[in-house]
C-alpha positions in Angstrom: 174.7 18.1 -127.4 173.0 21.6 -127.6 169.4 22.0 -125.8 166.9 23.8 -127.4 164.2 25.8 -125.5 161.8 22.7 -126.8 163.8 20.4 -124.7 163.1 22.4 -121.4 160.1 21.3 -119.5 157.7 24.4 -119.4 156.4 25.8 -115.6 152.5 25.1 -115.0 150.9 27.2 -112.9 147.1 27.5 -111.6 146.9 30.1 -115.1 149.7 30.2 -117.0 152.6 28.6 -119.0 156.0 29.7 -118.5 158.7 28.1 -121.9 161.4 28.9 -122.4 162.2 31.7 -125.7 163.2 30.1 -128.6 165.9 31.8 -130.9 162.7 32.2 -133.6 160.6 34.3 -131.0 163.4 36.5 -129.9 164.0 37.6 -133.6 160.2 37.7 -134.5 160.7 40.6 -131.0 163.4 41.9 -133.2 162.2 42.7 -136.4 158.4 42.9 -135.0 157.0 39.8 -136.5 153.3 38.9 -135.1 153.0 35.2 -134.5 149.8 34.1 -134.0 149.4 33.7 -130.3 150.5 36.9 -128.9 148.6 39.2 -126.9 148.0 42.6 -129.0 150.0 44.6 -127.0 153.0 41.8 -126.8 156.2 42.6 -127.2 156.5 45.3 -124.0 159.5 47.3 -124.1 161.7 45.2 -121.7 160.6 41.5 -123.5 162.5 43.6 -126.8 165.1 44.6 -124.4 165.9 41.0 -123.6 165.1 39.4 -127.1 168.2 41.8 -128.4 170.2 40.0 -125.2 169.8 36.7 -125.3 172.2 36.1 -128.3 174.8 37.3 -126.1 173.8 35.1 -124.0 172.9 31.6 -124.9 172.5 30.6 -120.6 169.7 32.6 -120.7 167.4 30.3 -123.5 168.1 27.3 -121.3 166.2 25.7 -118.5 166.7 27.8 -115.4 167.3 31.5 -118.0 164.2 33.2 -119.2 161.1 32.7 -120.6 157.5 33.6 -121.9 154.6 33.9 -119.9 151.6 32.4 -121.6 147.7 32.4 -120.5 146.8 28.6 -120.5 142.9 29.3 -120.8 143.6 31.3 -124.3 147.0 30.7 -125.4 148.4 33.8 -125.8 151.6 35.2 -124.9 151.2 38.1 -122.3 154.4 38.9 -121.2 158.1 37.3 -120.2 159.8 36.6 -117.0 163.5 35.1 -116.1 166.2 35.1 -114.2 169.7 36.2 -115.2 172.3 33.3 -115.5 174.4 31.8 -114.2 174.1 32.4 -110.0 176.8 35.1 -108.0 177.7 34.3 -104.8 174.5 32.1 -104.7 172.3 34.5 -106.1 169.9 35.1 -109.3 168.6 38.2 -110.9 164.8 37.9 -111.6 163.2 40.5 -113.9 159.6 40.2 -115.4 157.2 41.6 -117.1 153.3 41.5 -118.5 151.7 43.8 -120.7 149.3 46.4 -120.4 146.4 44.3 -120.9 146.5 41.8 -118.6 148.1 43.7 -115.6 146.1 44.1 -112.4 145.4 40.2 -113.1 148.1 39.0 -110.3 150.0 37.1 -113.4 153.0 39.0 -112.4 153.3 37.4 -108.6 151.8 34.4 -110.0 154.6 33.9 -112.5 156.8 35.4 -109.9 156.8 33.0 -107.4 156.5 30.1 -109.6 159.7 30.8 -111.5 161.6 31.9 -108.5 160.7 28.4 -106.6 162.2 26.6 -109.5 165.2 28.5 -109.9 165.7 27.8 -106.1 166.6 24.0 -107.4 169.4 24.8 -109.6 172.8 23.8 -108.4 174.4 26.6 -106.9 171.1 29.3 -106.5 170.5 30.0 -102.6 168.4 33.1 -102.9 166.6 35.2 -105.9 166.7 38.6 -105.6 164.6 41.9 -107.1 164.1 44.7 -107.3 161.3 47.5 -107.8 161.2 51.0 -108.2 159.8 52.5 -105.0 157.9 54.9 -107.5 155.9 51.9 -109.2 154.0 50.4 -106.1 152.5 48.3 -108.3 156.0 45.8 -109.0 156.9 46.2 -104.9 153.2 44.6 -104.4 154.0 41.5 -107.4 157.1 40.6 -105.2 155.3 41.0 -101.3 152.8 38.8 -102.9 155.2 36.3 -104.7 156.9 35.8 -100.9 159.9 38.6 -102.0 160.9 40.1 -98.4 162.8 43.6 -98.7 166.1 43.5 -97.8 167.6 46.9 -98.4 166.5 50.7 -100.6 169.2 51.8 -102.7 168.1 55.5 -103.1 164.5 54.9 -105.5 165.1 51.1 -105.8 164.1 48.7 -103.0 166.0 45.1 -102.9 164.2 42.5 -102.3 165.0 38.7 -102.4 163.5 34.8 -101.7 165.9 32.3 -99.9 165.3 28.9 -100.6 163.3 28.1 -97.6 166.0 26.4 -95.2 168.5 29.6 -95.8 164.6 31.7 -94.5 164.2 33.7 -91.3 
């Protein structure tokens, strides 16, 4: 039996709903279609990249994969977030993006914390990691506010991680 995105429960936060992408939504992003319920500036460039990769990585459409970020109040899709599945050596990498019209509201941190906490419940996942360019202090702050801790710097990239509670210092 194959599960579809609608078979996976959305993650609900105070202000957001994080639900799995559907293949139809990925196609809409790639073809430039404008479904109702998308913010005027959705999709952003990163969303287009993910939509293009979803066909090659069907696990990313699954429960622990990529999700659309929707405002609960207005019902508009305002970004996307996901973990790159499957885990490698107990870790999954988190990526996220919020459209320009909705930045500065704390949505990215709220979504990052919710998805990271959920990913840490998956079998075989001990740590969620993420990277942020040092030249993008807003992205660094998103991860810090979401509870991630910087553990390395590689050139212009700060590396962050959030381990399972039993592995935290």
